[in-house]
N, C-alpha and C positions, 0 to 999 in steps of 0.2 A: 489753265484755271478753270474750275466751272463757276458759271455764273449764274447769280441767284436773283430770278425777277423778283420784281417788286424793291429791290436795294436802291435806296436814294441816296445815301450818303456813306461815308468812310467812316470806320471807326479811328478815328484820327488818336494825336497822342496830346500831352501836355507838357508843360516846362514849368516845373513848380507853380501851377496853376494859369499860366498864360497857354493860349491856343497855340500852340507850335512854338518855332524859335524865331529869332529874327535876327539879321546881321548886324543892326545897330548895336547888339551885345560885345560885338569884338573889339579888341586894341588894334587888332591885325588892319593895318590901314587897308591894304587889298579887298580882305574881307569885308571890312566894313563898307566899302564904296562898291564893289563889284563881286561880291560871293555868292548871290542869289543862285547863280546855277549851281554851284557846288552844294548850297544849304536845299535846293528843290530835290536834288539828289539824294541828300541826308534825308528827307519826308519819304522818298520812296524807300530807302534803304528801312528804315524803322517801321514803316507801314508793311513790309515783305515780313521783318521779325514777328510784330505784333501780330498781324492779322494771320499771313500765310504759314507760320512756323519756321521760319529761315530764321531761326535765332541767332547763327553767325554773322548774319548781315550788319550788328549792332554790337559795340562793346560796354553795352549795359541794358539794366532791366527798362524795356520800352514802356513799362507800366510807372515806372516812378525815375524822372528824368529829371536831372539838376542841373540848373544854367551850366555850371561847369562841365560836367557830363557833355551837354550838347556844343558849347566850344570847343572842344576837343575832338569831339566827333567831327565837326565842321572843319575843324584846323588839319585831319587828317584826308578830309574829302577834297580840299585844296590842293592837294598833293596831284589828283586824279584828274580834276575839273579847275584849272586853272584860272583863277581872276588876271584879266588883261584889258590892258586901253582898250576901249571899243565894246570890251563885254565879250560874251561867249555868246555869240549871234547865228551860231551854225548850230542845228540839230545833230550833226554825227560829231563834233566837238563834245557835245553833252552824252550820248548814248555810249561813245567810245570810252569815255574816261569812267562814266558808271560800269561800263562792262568792266573795266580793268580793275575797278575797285572790286566789283563781285568774284572776280576771277582771285582776287586775294583773299577772298573769303573762301575758296573752295567751291564755288557756284559758276555756273555757266548759264548765260542769260541770252534771252531774243526779247529785242523791243518793239512794240506794235507803234508807229507813227502817222501822227495826222497831219500833213504839211499845210500851211496856211491858206494855199490856193484852192483847197477842198472846199467843195459848197457847202453851205450853211447844213443841212441835214446829215450829209455825211459827219462833219463834226461834233453834230447831237448823238449821232449813234455811238462814235466814238467814247464819249463821256459818259452816255448810257452804258455801254458795255466794260468800260475799266470799273465804273463804280459799282456794276453788279457783281464784279468778282472780289470786290473788297479792297481795290486800289486807289490811289488819287491818280491822278493825272497832273504832270509836269508840263506848262504851259510857258510857250515863250511869246512876248508879246513885244514888235519892235515898235515901228511908226503907227501912230494912229491921229484920222483927220477929227476925231474928237477930244475938246481938252479937258472932259469931264474923264479920261483916263491916261493923264499926264503924267499920274503919281506912279502908275505900272506900268508905263510905256519904257522900251528897251530894257526890261526886266524880265527875269522869270518867276512865276509864282506857282503856286498848287491849288488844282480843283479840287476839292473834298466833297461836294453834294450838288445836287439839281434837284429843281421842281418844275412842273410846266404850267403855265397858265395858258390856256389854250393849245395854240401852234406854236408859243415862245417857249424858249427855256432859259429860267434864271440859275444861274451858279453860284454856289457859295466857295469862295478859296479864301487860301491862308496866305498871308505874308506877313512881314514885319512883327511877329508876335499876335497877330490879329487873325479876325474872320470877318470876312464882308462879302456882300451879295450884289449882282450885278446881271443884268438883262445881256444873257449871252448871244443874241443877234447884234446887238449894237455894238458888242466888243469884237467878235468875231469880222464883223465888216468893215475893217479898219479905214477903207478907203484909200491905201499907200499900195505902191509896187512891193517895196521892201516888206516881207510878211515874216512871221514866225513859224510856230506851230506848235505840236503837242506831241508827248512821249507819254508811254507807261510801259509795264513790263508785262509781257506777253509769256513767256515761260521762263522757269528757272530750275535747273537740276543739278546734283553733285557731279563734279570734274570728275 
């Protein structure tokens, strides 16, 4: 996928006017309490269809998504990235599940991964490269020393844009049907041994 220099945000999607979807919409118990991994994979799949032209990645028009469409898609993705006690805390579990879903759509995929142990500069470049290609970044945040991040700890969410202020990157991210901003330096430096990481799609081709 070709990077477009200067692009700093993804052309994301809306669900009936909401900036992305929310696991709070689900009646399914496991999706409501632990479906963030599956739904972040839905984010990537929708953007592959909407921005990259891989229309087989989603079962609806990505420009006009109803809440019912989104919930149905989330329940489909649940079969590939299953919520479980303790959560989806391994990057490989996420990529393996999304790979199987994309194969079911007739596509072969390769993923780019940035693990939480990587330095800040490497993580910034990872985000810039993915956004430059028009794709969001799926990020897993596990434990964090800063209580400001408690609402997104042990959680998958989606990075959709960034800006720089000096040498500090501020990211935009989507989760729970909203869009938020945070200083990426503070987010990335968790101060904990147990770290997550980031994933995006590096290459897609037909099987």
